[in-house]
C-alpha positions as CSV (number, residue, x, y, z in Angstrom):
1,M,0.0,0.0,0.0
2,N,1.4,3.4,-1.0
3,T,1.4,5.7,2.0
4,K,3.4,8.5,0.3
5,P,1.5,11.8,0.3
6,S,0.0,12.8,-3.0
7,S,2.1,15.0,-5.2
8,I,-1.1,16.6,-6.6
9,Q,-1.6,20.0,-5.1
10,P,-5.0,21.7,-5.1
11,A,-5.4,24.7,-7.4
12,P,-5.2,28.1,-5.7
13,L,-8.5,29.3,-4.3
14,A,-8.8,32.2,-6.8
15,A,-8.4,29.7,-9.7
16,R,-11.0,27.3,-8.2
17,M,-13.4,30.2,-7.7
18,Q,-12.9,31.3,-11.3
19,R,-13.6,27.8,-12.5
20,L,-16.6,27.1,-10.3
21,L,-18.5,30.4,-10.0
22,R,-20.7,31.9,-12.7
23,P,-18.9,34.6,-14.7
24,D,-21.6,37.1,-14.1
25,V,-21.4,36.6,-10.3
26,Q,-17.7,37.0,-10.4
27,G,-18.2,40.4,-12.0
28,L,-20.5,41.7,-9.3
29,H,-19.3,44.0,-6.5
30,A,-20.4,43.7,-2.9
31,Y,-22.5,46.5,-1.3
32,A,-19.9,48.8,0.3
33,V,-20.4,49.6,4.0
34,Q,-18.4,52.6,5.2
35,P,-16.6,52.4,8.5
36,S,-18.3,54.8,10.9
37,A,-16.6,54.5,14.3
38,G,-16.2,58.0,15.8
39,L,-18.3,59.7,13.1
40,V,-21.7,61.3,13.0
41,K,-23.4,58.6,10.9
42,L,-25.6,60.1,8.2
43,D,-24.9,57.8,5.3
44,T,-27.6,55.2,5.5
45,M,-31.4,55.4,5.9
46,E,-31.5,54.8,9.7
47,N,-33.6,56.2,12.4
48,P,-31.2,58.4,14.4
49,F,-33.3,58.2,17.6
50,G,-33.0,55.4,20.1
51,L,-35.7,54.4,22.6
52,P,-36.2,56.4,25.8
53,P,-34.5,54.7,28.8
54,A,-37.8,53.5,30.2
55,L,-38.7,51.7,27.0
56,Q,-35.2,50.3,26.6
57,Q,-35.6,48.7,30.1
58,A,-39.1,47.4,29.3
59,L,-37.9,46.0,26.0
60,G,-34.9,44.3,27.6
61,E,-37.0,42.7,30.3
62,R,-39.5,41.5,27.7
63,L,-36.8,40.0,25.4
64,G,-35.3,38.4,28.5
65,R,-38.5,36.4,29.0
66,V,-38.5,35.0,25.4
67,A,-38.0,31.2,25.1
68,L,-34.9,31.3,22.9
69,N,-34.9,27.5,22.8
70,R,-38.1,27.5,20.8
71,Y,-38.9,28.4,17.2
72,P,-41.1,31.6,16.8
73,A,-44.1,29.4,15.9
74,E,-47.4,31.3,16.4
75,R,-45.6,34.5,17.6
76,T,-44.7,35.4,14.0
77,E,-48.4,35.0,13.1
78,D,-49.2,37.4,16.0
79,L,-46.7,39.8,14.5
80,K,-48.3,39.5,11.0
81,R,-51.8,40.2,12.5
82,A,-50.4,43.2,14.4
83,L,-48.6,44.6,11.4
84,A,-51.7,44.1,9.2
85,L,-53.8,46.0,11.7
86,H,-51.2,48.8,12.1
87,A,-50.9,49.3,8.3
88,H,-54.7,49.0,7.7
89,L,-54.1,46.1,5.3
90,P,-57.0,45.6,2.9
91,E,-59.1,42.5,3.2
92,G,-57.8,39.6,1.1
93,C,-54.2,40.8,1.3
94,E,-51.4,39.0,3.1
95,L,-48.1,39.9,4.6
96,M,-44.8,38.0,4.2
97,L,-42.2,38.5,6.9
98,G,-38.5,38.4,6.0
99,N,-35.0,39.1,7.3
100,G,-35.1,42.7,6.2
101,S,-36.1,44.0,2.8
102,D,-33.1,42.4,1.0
103,E,-34.4,38.9,1.8
104,L,-37.9,39.7,0.6
105,I,-36.5,41.1,-2.7
106,S,-34.4,38.0,-3.2
107,L,-37.4,35.7,-2.4
108,L,-39.7,37.4,-4.8
109,T,-37.0,37.4,-7.5
110,L,-36.4,33.7,-6.9
111,A,-40.1,32.9,-7.2
112,L,-40.1,34.1,-10.8
113,D,-36.8,32.7,-11.8
114,V,-38.2,31.3,-15.1
115,P,-36.4,31.5,-18.5
116,G,-37.4,34.6,-20.3
117,N,-38.7,36.6,-17.3
118,V,-37.6,40.1,-16.8
119,V,-37.2,42.3,-13.6
120,M,-37.6,46.0,-14.2
121,A,-36.9,49.1,-12.0
122,P,-36.2,52.8,-12.5
123,L,-32.5,53.8,-12.3
124,P,-30.9,55.1,-10.3
125,G,-32.6,53.3,-7.5
126,F,-32.0,50.7,-4.8
127,V,-29.1,48.6,-5.8
128,M,-30.6,45.3,-4.5
129,Y,-33.3,45.2,-7.2
130,E,-30.7,44.7,-9.9
131,M,-28.3,42.7,-7.8
132,S,-30.9,40.2,-6.7
133,A,-32.0,39.7,-10.3
134,K,-28.4,39.1,-11.5
135,L,-27.7,36.7,-8.6
136,Q,-30.8,34.7,-9.6
137,G,-29.9,34.8,-13.3
138,V,-33.0,36.8,-14.2
139,R,-32.6,39.5,-16.8
140,F,-32.8,43.0,-15.4
141,V,-33.9,46.1,-17.3
142,G,-33.3,49.5,-15.8
143,V,-35.3,52.5,-17.0
144,P,-33.6,55.9,-16.4
145,T,-35.5,58.5,-14.5
146,T,-35.8,62.1,-15.6
147,A,-33.0,64.5,-14.8
148,D,-35.0,65.5,-11.7
149,F,-35.0,61.8,-10.5
150,E,-38.7,61.5,-11.1
151,L,-40.4,58.5,-12.8
152,D,-40.2,58.9,-16.6
153,L,-43.7,57.6,-17.3
154,P,-43.6,57.4,-21.1
155,A,-40.2,55.7,-21.0
156,M,-41.4,53.3,-18.3
157,L,-44.6,52.4,-20.3
158,D,-42.5,51.9,-23.5
159,A,-40.1,49.6,-21.6
160,I,-43.0,47.6,-20.1
161,A,-44.6,47.2,-23.6
162,Q,-41.3,46.1,-25.0
163,H,-40.0,43.7,-22.3
164,Q,-43.2,42.5,-20.6
165,P,-41.6,42.3,-17.1
166,A,-42.7,39.7,-14.6
167,L,-41.8,42.0,-11.7
168,I,-41.5,45.8,-11.5
169,W,-39.9,47.5,-8.5
170,L,-41.2,51.1,-7.7
171,A,-39.5,52.3,-4.5
172,Y,-41.6,54.6,-2.4
173,P,-40.8,55.9,1.1
174,N,-42.8,54.2,3.7
175,K,-42.0,55.5,7.7
176,L,-44.6,52.6,8.5
177,R,-42.2,49.7,7.8
178,P,-40.8,48.7,11.2
179,P,-37.6,46.5,11.3
180,F,-39.0,43.0,11.6
181,N,-37.4,39.7,11.3
182,V,-38.5,36.0,11.5
183,S,-36.4,35.2,14.5
184,V,-38.1,35.0,17.9
185,L,-36.3,38.0,19.4
186,N,-37.1,40.2,16.4
187,A,-40.7,39.1,16.3
188,E,-41.0,40.1,20.0
189,A,-39.2,43.4,19.4
190,A,-41.4,44.3,16.5
191,L,-44.5,43.6,18.5
192,F,-43.1,45.8,21.2
193,A,-42.5,48.6,18.7
194,L,-46.0,48.4,17.4
195,E,-47.3,48.6,21.0
196,H,-45.3,51.9,21.3
197,A,-46.0,53.3,17.9
198,D,-46.7,56.7,19.5
199,E,-43.0,57.0,20.3
200,Y,-42.0,56.3,16.6
201,T,-44.7,58.7,15.5
202,R,-43.1,61.4,17.7
203,Q,-39.7,60.6,16.2
204,A,-41.0,60.6,12.6
205,G,-42.5,64.1,13.2
206,L,-39.2,65.4,14.4
207,I,-37.4,63.9,11.4
208,R,-39.8,65.6,9.0
209,S,-39.3,69.0,10.6
210,E,-35.5,68.5,10.6
211,R,-35.7,67.4,7.0
212,E,-37.2,70.7,6.1
213,R,-34.6,72.6,8.0
214,V,-31.8,70.7,6.3
215,L,-33.4,71.1,2.8
216,Q,-33.7,74.9,3.3
217,A,-30.2,75.3,4.7
218,L,-28.5,73.3,2.0
219,A,-30.4,75.1,-0.8
220,R,-29.2,78.5,0.5
221,H,-25.7,77.8,-0.9
222,P,-25.2,79.3,-4.4
223,G,-25.1,76.7,-7.1
224,V,-26.3,73.8,-4.9
225,R,-29.4,72.0,-6.1
226,V,-31.4,70.1,-3.5
227,F,-34.0,67.6,-4.7
228,D,-37.2,67.5,-2.8
229,S,-37.6,64.5,-0.5
230,Q,-40.4,62.6,1.3
231,A,-37.9,60.2,2.8
232,N,-35.4,60.5,5.7
233,M,-32.6,61.3,3.2
234,V,-31.8,64.3,1.0
235,L,-30.1,64.2,-2.4
236,L,-28.1,67.3,-3.5
237,R,-26.0,68.2,-6.5
238,L,-22.9,70.3,-6.0
239,P,-22.1,73.4,-8.1
240,A,-20.3,72.9,-11.4
241,G,-16.6,72.5,-10.8
242,C,-16.9,71.2,-7.3
243,D,-15.4,67.8,-6.8
244,P,-17.8,65.6,-4.9
245,A,-15.0,63.3,-3.6
246,R,-13.3,66.3,-2.2
247,V,-16.4,67.7,-0.6
248,F,-17.2,64.2,0.8
249,A,-13.7,63.9,2.2
250,G,-13.9,67.4,3.7
251,I,-17.2,66.5,5.5
252,K,-15.7,63.2,6.7
253,A,-12.6,65.0,8.1
254,R,-15.0,67.0,10.3
255,K,-16.3,63.7,11.7
256,V,-19.6,63.5,9.7
257,L,-20.2,60.6,7.4
258,I,-22.5,60.9,4.4
259,K,-22.6,59.1,1.1
260,N,-20.9,60.0,-2.2
261,V,-23.3,58.7,-4.9
262,S,-21.8,60.6,-7.8
263,G,-20.3,57.5,-9.4
264,L,-23.3,55.2,-9.0
265,H,-25.1,56.3,-12.2
266,P,-24.6,59.0,-14.9
267,L,-27.6,60.9,-13.6
268,L,-26.0,61.2,-10.2
269,A,-22.9,63.0,-11.4
270,G,-21.9,65.6,-8.8
271,C,-24.4,64.3,-6.2
272,L,-24.1,63.6,-2.5
273,R,-26.7,62.0,-0.2
274,V,-27.3,62.8,3.4
275,T,-29.6,61.1,5.9
276,I,-31.6,63.2,8.4
277,G,-30.1,62.8,11.9
278,T,-30.9,64.3,15.3
279,P,-31.1,68.1,15.5
280,E,-27.6,68.1,17.0
281,E,-26.2,65.9,14.2
282,N,-27.9,67.9,11.5
283,T,-26.3,71.1,12.9
284,L,-22.9,69.4,12.7
285,L,-23.6,68.3,9.2
286,L,-24.6,71.7,7.9
287,A,-21.5,73.3,9.4
288,A,-19.2,70.6,7.9
289,F,-20.9,70.9,4.5
290,E,-20.5,74.7,4.4
291,A,-16.8,74.4,5.3
292,A,-16.1,71.6,2.9
293,L,-17.9,73.3,0.1
294,Q,-15.9,76.5,0.5
295,E,-12.7,74.5,0.4
296,S,-13.6,72.8,-2.8
297,R,-14.9,75.8,-4.8
298,P,-12.7,76.4,-7.9
């Protein structure tokens, strides 16, 4: 019996991945998450407000009583009923719970993974619509918005008639989508959130008023165009000649993190995106933006 070790060496990992993975998947890029430690984080659509201390304690005590050794079972059904009641879901409609919106997008795309099907969405838009389609091997068709980032209805209707999509994504801000999950802890946390919807209503009102303040303050800078928003984020285009990367870096140097979207789509050239934070965070943002803008002007 030959006990000598084999002289055949496995191929390097990169070579094996190139051989085994689909070429289109190899060409995809992961969603970039910026490090945010020590910065005022205004780069993603997050609620800047935490729970008041009393509700934090109440939530902690409630989650501590959850039977972690059990599947969620009927508790997720309780959550679905509570969400349907909260959202005034029409009779005959159903809710599907998922591990965040990314999973729900992937599941719907997977369900229609049939040869010849097309997924369609306006561009620029949420990157997961296109990424999920490509990962599932479903053809994606993007329809450019207008220069004002509004839906180009004639172009959309023409694209629908031409491609007959099986699924169309139309993103629309909705403060009513609480962060739910299918795990037992998240199901309980979501039920807790619905029971204290008045606190989130208060927070949403403050975010709306702060959004108006940020919109008006940004628009006062000569040459800056601020696009109207109904969400908790604001898109702006810098004056001609201003380098968005330099402005972004100048804001970050002042400990405020936003998002440079200027390279994501041709329509977004020269654009930055900021999330509405707390009043204190927004004041820091506006000061950082003004200073960085002045530094970058030609």
